C-alpha positions as MATLAB code, in Angstrom:
seq = 'MPVLDTLQTIFIALATFAIVVAFHEYGHFWMARRAGVKVLRFSIGFGRPLFRWQGKDDTEYVIAAIPLGGYVRMADERDGEIAEADLPRAHNRQPVSKRIAIAAAGPIANFLLAILVFWGLFLRGEVGIVPEIATVAPNSLAEAAGLQAGQEIIAIDGRETPTVATVNFALLERLGDSGPLILATRYPGSDMVTESEARISQWLKGEEEPDLLGALGVTIRMPPVLPVVGGLTENGTASQAGFLEGDLILSADGEAIPLWMDWVTYVRARPDQAIAVEFERQGTRQSLSVTPAAAVAEGERIGAVGMSVALPVIPDAQQRHFERGPAEALVASVKRTGELVVFTFKSIGRMLQGLISPSNLSGPITIAKVAASTAEAGWVAWLGFLALLSVSLGALNLLPIPVLDGGHLVFYGFEAILGKPLPDRIQMAGYQVGLVLVLSIMVFALYNDFSKF';
ca = [
       7.299  128.169   88.784;
       6.557  131.371   89.640;
       6.112  132.141   93.443;
       2.501  132.866   93.418;
       1.942  129.346   91.923;
       3.835  127.776   94.187;
       2.166  129.072   96.990;
      -1.165  128.276   95.320;
      -0.193  124.828   94.814;
       1.010  124.319   98.534;
      -2.503  126.344   99.891;
      -4.454  123.869   97.770;
      -2.531  120.604   98.612;
      -2.815  121.524  102.277;
      -6.632  122.244  102.569;
      -7.067  119.112  100.343;
      -4.740  117.258  102.708;
      -6.227  118.643  105.993;
     -10.027  118.132  104.962;
      -9.082  114.184  104.035;
      -7.087  113.853  107.015;
      -9.640  115.414  109.226;
     -12.299  113.311  108.329;
     -10.290  110.130  109.004;
      -9.193  111.119  112.661;
     -12.566  112.324  113.385;
     -13.917  109.137  112.502;
     -11.663  108.018  115.493;
     -12.690  110.771  117.285;
     -16.236  110.055  117.151;
     -16.148  106.408  117.675;
     -14.177  106.536  120.356;
     -16.298  109.060  122.176;
     -19.421  106.985  121.663;
     -17.614  104.132  123.524;
     -16.760  105.789  126.140;
     -13.181  106.548  125.945;
     -11.448  110.122  126.994;
      -9.972  111.225  124.213;
      -6.719  113.699  125.401;
      -6.018  115.030  121.738;
      -7.211  115.592  118.619;
      -4.285  116.675  116.010;
      -4.539  117.276  112.451;
      -1.038  117.223  111.461;
       2.409  115.713  113.322;
       5.095  117.672  115.344;
       4.989  121.032  117.134;
       1.705  122.562  117.865;
       1.039  125.603  115.532;
      -2.637  126.159  117.329;
      -4.171  124.635  120.015;
      -7.092  125.355  122.097;
      -9.291  123.387  124.801;
     -12.553  122.116  124.243;
     -15.300  122.090  126.914;
     -14.988  118.074  126.815;
     -11.368  118.390  128.187;
      -9.675  117.149  124.715;
      -7.059  119.196  123.574;
      -7.351  120.301  119.955;
      -4.335  120.944  117.769;
      -3.232  121.908  114.162;
       0.705  120.994  113.972;
       3.586  122.082  111.730;
       3.587  118.926  109.613;
       0.393  118.369  107.344;
       1.057  114.641  106.463;
      -1.254  112.770  108.684;
      -2.721  113.322  112.190;
      -3.767  111.071  115.330;
      -6.172  111.050  118.157;
      -4.496  110.164  121.038;
      -6.354  108.396  124.264;
      -6.208  107.753  127.444;
      -4.256  104.510  127.994;
      -2.421  102.843  130.413;
       0.277  101.921  128.233;
       1.024  105.253  127.598;
       1.531  106.492  130.838;
      -0.345  106.710  134.243;
      -3.942  107.507  134.492;
      -6.214  109.036  137.033;
      -8.001  106.525  138.942;
     -11.587  108.426  137.777;
     -10.488  107.952  134.596;
      -9.462  104.227  134.324;
     -13.258  102.952  133.277;
     -12.383  105.260  130.407;
      -9.010  103.860  129.241;
      -8.504  102.827  125.623;
      -6.858   99.644  126.835;
      -9.942   98.399  129.431;
     -12.611   98.976  127.002;
     -13.830   95.387  125.127;
     -12.201   94.315  122.459;
     -15.527   94.798  119.850;
     -15.618   98.729  120.472;
     -11.426   98.824  120.217;
     -12.186   97.304  116.737;
     -15.222   99.951  116.062;
     -12.794  102.827  117.169;
      -9.834  101.200  114.729;
     -12.014  101.015  111.619;
     -13.832  104.483  112.443;
     -11.225  106.343  110.546;
     -11.463  104.492  107.016;
     -14.968  104.448  107.015;
     -15.391  107.915  107.509;
     -13.173  108.395  104.297;
     -15.385  105.772  102.259;
     -18.778  108.078  103.761;
     -16.674  111.502  102.681;
     -16.160  109.996   99.218;
     -19.780  108.745   99.067;
     -21.046  112.068  100.160;
     -18.747  113.731   97.641;
     -19.711  111.355   94.632;
     -23.500  111.763   95.698;
     -22.994  115.580   95.840;
     -21.055  115.347   92.159;
     -24.028  112.585   90.856;
     -27.275  114.844   91.808;
     -25.419  117.919   89.950;
     -25.473  115.811   86.808;
     -22.643  113.642   85.275;
     -21.231  114.147   81.557;
     -19.198  111.777   79.612;
     -17.706  111.316   76.190;
     -19.432  108.343   74.222;
     -16.443  105.341   73.585;
     -17.270  105.437   69.645;
     -14.412  103.992   67.643;
     -12.623  106.135   65.306;
      -9.612  103.777   64.447;
      -8.554  100.448   64.450;
      -4.848   99.908   65.157;
      -3.789   97.063   62.307;
      -2.437   94.200   64.013;
      -3.546   95.167   67.541;
      -5.747   93.412   70.068;
      -8.965   95.821   68.884;
      -8.058   94.212   65.348;
      -7.556   90.729   66.685;
     -10.731   90.979   68.675;
     -12.869   92.111   65.407;
     -13.589   95.724   66.442;
     -14.510   98.217   64.005;
     -14.321  101.932   63.244;
     -17.797  103.392   63.676;
     -18.784  100.722   66.603;
     -19.241  101.727   70.281;
     -17.773  100.092   72.769;
     -20.599   99.154   75.476;
     -19.061   96.970   77.796;
     -15.536   95.231   78.795;
     -15.511   91.900   80.401;
     -19.277   92.453   81.755;
     -19.132   95.914   82.976;
     -21.239   98.436   81.242;
     -18.796  101.453   79.525;
     -21.324  104.190   78.955;
     -18.644  106.858   78.426;
     -14.879  106.933   77.679;
     -13.748  107.309   81.301;
     -15.601  103.827   82.298;
     -13.896  102.220   79.190;
     -10.460  103.517   80.832;
     -11.379  102.404   84.416;
     -12.540   98.682   83.341;
      -9.235   98.208   81.054;
      -7.422   99.870   84.226;
      -8.403   97.139   85.935;
      -6.924   94.591   83.806;
      -3.605   96.286   84.431;
      -0.578   93.190   84.604;
      -3.488   90.807   84.245;
      -3.372   87.811   81.897;
      -6.576   85.735   79.786;
      -9.370   86.694   78.285;
     -10.418   90.449   77.519;
     -14.240   90.762   76.529;
     -15.457   93.685   74.566;
     -18.929   93.919   73.665;
     -19.658   96.615   70.911;
     -22.738   97.945   68.801;
     -23.073  100.429   65.764;
     -25.100  103.677   67.016;
     -28.993  103.472   66.778;
     -28.774   99.460   66.172;
     -29.395   96.709   68.858;
     -27.441   94.146   67.577;
     -24.336   93.919   70.334;
     -21.190   91.881   69.022;
     -19.027   90.016   71.837;
     -15.411   89.423   70.813;
     -12.543   88.122   72.680;
      -8.751   89.266   72.362;
      -6.238   87.599   74.724;
      -4.009   89.273   77.206;
      -0.470   88.279   78.911;
       0.556   90.415   81.696;
      -0.940   93.041   79.894;
       1.269   96.189   80.018;
       3.218   94.930   83.114;
       5.668   97.195   84.413;
       4.662  100.116   82.264;
       5.008  103.558   83.751;
       2.215  105.706   82.173;
       0.383  102.948   80.397;
      -1.717  103.945   77.472;
      -4.786  102.005   78.024;
      -6.894  102.665   74.429;
      -3.699  102.782   72.611;
      -2.601   99.613   73.974;
      -5.897   98.571   73.034;
      -5.231   99.788   69.535;
      -8.466  101.782   69.054;
      -8.424  105.897   69.374;
     -12.002  107.527   70.119;
     -14.224  110.045   67.713;
     -13.230  113.136   69.154;
     -12.896  116.686   67.717;
      -9.383  117.350   66.754;
      -7.285  118.852   69.444;
      -6.115  122.586   67.172;
      -3.140  124.582   68.299;
      -5.308  127.180   69.805;
      -3.652  129.154   73.058;
      -5.575  128.315   75.885;
      -3.502  130.231   78.516;
      -0.288  131.229   78.973;
       1.802  131.212   82.178;
       3.090  134.480   83.762;
       6.198  135.506   82.638;
       6.523  132.796   80.420;
       8.665  132.493   77.300;
       5.057  132.256   75.444;
       3.549  135.448   77.040;
       6.994  137.568   76.871;
       7.033  136.907   73.228;
       3.637  138.525   72.502;
       1.036  135.480   72.220;
      -2.533  135.840   73.522;
      -5.013  133.713   74.533;
      -6.995  132.542   71.149;
      -3.912  132.767   69.143;
      -4.517  129.733   66.351;
      -0.777  128.251   65.716;
      -0.253  128.003   61.608;
       3.450  127.060   61.265;
       6.736  126.791   63.205;
       9.912  128.181   61.286;
       7.674  127.046   57.972;
       6.612  124.042   58.494;
       2.734  123.451   59.326;
       1.234  123.038   62.869;
      -2.434  120.787   62.228;
      -2.379  119.713   65.839;
      -1.816  120.912   69.181;
       0.558  117.883   69.722;
       2.560  118.518   67.191;
       3.414  121.893   68.446;
       4.200  120.232   71.887;
       6.335  118.057   70.146;
       7.819  120.706   68.126;
       8.721  122.879   71.245;
       9.933  120.133   73.262;
      12.502  119.442   71.078;
      14.185  122.897   70.888;
      15.473  123.966   74.346;
      17.021  127.456   73.492;
      16.537  127.891   70.152;
      14.351  130.172   68.723;
      11.469  129.328   66.398;
       9.738  131.522   63.827;
       6.150  131.017   64.542;
       2.962  132.423   62.322;
      -0.348  131.886   63.801;
      -3.675  133.720   63.551;
      -5.557  136.051   65.626;
      -8.886  137.584   65.321;
      -8.989  136.550   61.323;
      -5.750  138.285   60.659;
      -2.400  136.329   59.814;
       0.711  137.401   61.759;
       4.041  136.045   63.192;
       6.443  136.491   65.885;
       9.618  134.499   67.461;
       9.435  132.829   70.711;
      12.462  130.938   72.226;
      11.377  127.791   74.646;
      13.114  128.073   77.733;
      15.053  124.715   78.947;
      13.680  122.325   81.116;
      14.015  118.940   82.279;
      11.394  116.299   82.605;
      11.870  112.665   83.263;
      15.677  112.990   82.824;
      15.053  114.493   79.515;
      16.089  118.208   78.733;
      13.083  119.985   76.557;
      11.953  122.835   75.735;
       8.786  124.855   77.531;
       6.660  127.898   76.729;
       4.507  128.264   79.173;
       1.238  127.916   77.141;
      -1.980  125.680   77.662;
      -4.246  124.383   74.809;
      -7.939  125.761   74.538;
      -9.833  122.255   74.259;
     -12.324  121.927   71.750;
     -15.901  121.952   72.268;
     -17.442  118.329   72.191;
     -20.443  118.105   70.207;
     -24.015  116.801   71.764;
     -23.875  113.822   69.991;
     -20.688  112.978   71.492;
     -21.610  113.403   74.755;
     -23.856  111.238   77.205;
     -25.737  112.983   80.318;
     -26.929  111.333   83.406;
     -29.187  112.413   85.397;
     -30.137  110.944   88.709;
     -32.702  111.590   91.811;
     -31.404  111.117   95.507;
     -31.893  107.852   95.488;
     -30.673  106.455   92.816;
     -27.228  108.976   93.288;
     -26.833  107.764   96.260;
     -27.080  104.039   95.401;
     -24.222  105.009   92.219;
     -22.007  106.593   94.823;
     -22.266  103.740   96.946;
     -21.087  101.681   93.971;
     -18.621  103.839   92.511;
     -16.665  103.904   96.202;
     -16.841  100.290   96.487;
     -15.102   99.636   93.190;
     -12.492  102.301   93.873;
     -11.777  100.498   97.618;
     -11.497   97.171   95.249;
      -9.602   98.464   92.575;
      -7.090   99.903   95.285;
      -6.458   96.534   96.719;
      -6.053   94.782   93.514;
      -3.421   97.509   92.525;
      -1.256   97.006   95.620;
      -1.178   93.042   95.077;
      -0.256   93.438   91.411;
       2.288   95.881   92.069;
       3.527   93.737   95.018;
       3.718   90.989   92.229;
       5.466   93.267   89.774;
       2.967   93.655   87.530;
       2.484   97.032   88.230;
       5.171   99.612   88.060;
       6.183  100.759   91.557;
       6.470  104.181   89.864;
       3.321  104.550   90.373;
       3.362  104.834   93.934;
       3.009  108.748   94.451;
       4.101  110.763   97.783;
       2.707  114.199   98.567;
       4.328  115.968   96.179;
       2.510  114.572   92.857;
      -0.801  114.550   95.426;
      -0.269  118.427   95.754;
       0.306  118.823   91.934;
      -2.621  117.112   90.933;
      -4.764  118.798   93.809;
      -3.703  122.130   92.254;
      -4.123  120.939   88.521;
      -7.862  119.784   89.399;
      -8.589  122.897   91.326;
      -7.684  124.496   88.289;
      -9.535  123.052   85.993;
     -12.939  123.550   88.318;
     -14.366  122.809   91.469;
     -16.169  119.694   90.208;
     -12.669  117.908   88.934;
     -11.325  118.897   92.463;
     -13.793  117.550   94.293;
     -13.693  114.433   92.387;
      -9.887  114.139   93.270;
     -10.795  114.762   97.040;
     -12.833  111.816   96.971;
     -10.798  109.423   95.344;
      -7.598  110.647   97.907;
     -10.225  110.005  100.716;
     -10.774  106.787   99.113;
      -6.920  105.557   98.457;
      -6.373  106.757  102.250;
      -9.278  104.963  103.799;
      -8.041  101.500  101.632;
      -4.098  102.313  102.695;
      -5.153  102.548  106.137;
      -6.914   98.972  106.186;
      -3.158   97.219  105.218;
      -2.445   95.118  107.636;
       0.700   96.770  108.689;
       1.147   97.303  112.515;
       0.864  101.418  113.015;
      -2.136  101.545  110.305;
      -5.516  100.874  111.085;
      -5.436   97.561  109.649;
      -2.588   96.445  111.516;
      -4.605   97.136  114.973;
      -7.839   95.638  113.882;
      -5.474   92.297  112.768;
      -4.107   92.687  116.752;
      -7.613   92.618  117.773;
      -8.772   89.776  115.509;
      -6.202   87.615  117.496;
      -7.336   88.844  120.770;
     -10.981   87.873  119.550;
     -10.084   84.416  118.778;
      -7.597   83.779  121.794;
      -9.694   85.298  124.386;
      -6.657   87.638  125.279;
      -3.798   89.908  123.604;
      -1.227   88.894  122.009;
       2.110   89.309  124.050;
       3.479   92.651  124.307;
       6.895   91.302  122.800;
       4.947   90.692  119.871;
       2.824   93.647  119.383;
       6.099   95.638  119.518;
       8.177   93.785  117.537;
       5.135   93.986  114.540;
       5.369   97.749  115.433;
       8.698   98.239  114.861;
       8.304   96.390  111.962;
       5.412   98.466  110.767;
       6.966  101.591  111.546;
      10.166  100.523  108.929;
       8.026   99.257  106.091;
       5.698  102.276  106.462;
       8.240  104.962  106.405;
       9.901  103.017  103.634;
       7.101  103.432  101.226;
       6.894  107.070  102.509;
      10.307  107.378  100.733;
      10.232  105.192   98.108;
       6.817  107.550   97.210;
       8.739  110.643   97.604;
      11.931  109.088   95.384;
       9.119  108.648   92.444;
       7.840  112.358   93.236;
      11.433  114.029   92.845;
      12.074  111.715   89.784;
       9.453  113.128   88.098;
       9.754  116.700   88.493;
];
């Protein structure tokens, strides 16, 4: 990867992390101030402070060297001596109801950020691809359910699916699940709805990169993705060979290349091997030779030329547009955020049961790559990723693991029930176990990151 691309990826990743973490910590900070607690430090990042300044409110604001989180440090007698005048503002002296509110405010702030982002995106208007079936694979779930080419999938398990994205999300919710999969379909222009059932058993259990529609046995009607050059990596072998954006690849070594994936497959199979390419440029047939550079992906040696595809224009008839007013967009954004929170908890539960591959657990490297790629796709895609990341951070922090907000809420819950805090030795043991667990998860996520690149 060129140095400039690497720096751009790092910058976008840091900005994305910083926004999500800042909202989370500001939630704690805002609620602590409203509860009358003295805040000593508001930090974005961990480790050595890079920038710091003292606010008029006597809070120290810090941007630290390790941008993988943040924290709000409040006055607390358990952490050291406090001036007598500040004792009424100590965190540990507050009623348990206030401490619960402070702990919960971080995740809530993340959910509010997601709602705000989705609200803006929905107000702008949403466009999706109509989920019309192009083909049904023999001996597939779709064939067993009686689905046919030309039908539109309008609902799965009672959830409306007006777009391909909603179809994928509905199928994603059944990952690793067993039981009936209820599919509702109809032909375009018809009011007759056909409801059918397919039986699944631990569906796609353990799959690292599940192909949801492929596993269902359908393809969606889409314009063919032709081998047209959409972009070129600076100093990539395709750029050095003389390719330009807009070139239509016709053949490779005399073998016809009708679709983009045919070109991808051909290149991946030939690292360090010269390929004679015929292509069309502005109506003129031309030829050149390109040698794919050797790369490693998922432990396999493959060829790469540094080229991306020009995506086809989707006809209006295959698109579905959604226009919402402010109130309708707000309701939809709250619903979307709630669905993502529930989905996150369900996915964690299924991962613990072994129904979803733990390789889907990603760390900061994968998140950085996704942040950069969505930014390249446009600010709408990046904002959607930002909202998704914010939901994930908020939900993960609600897990009942000591050192996370959810762990604090569990301890406070016991305190509210018992009328007194749990013994210090129990809380300390819980924090030690929680710290080991969180660090283990982070190490495993980093392992997954490195194994993918």
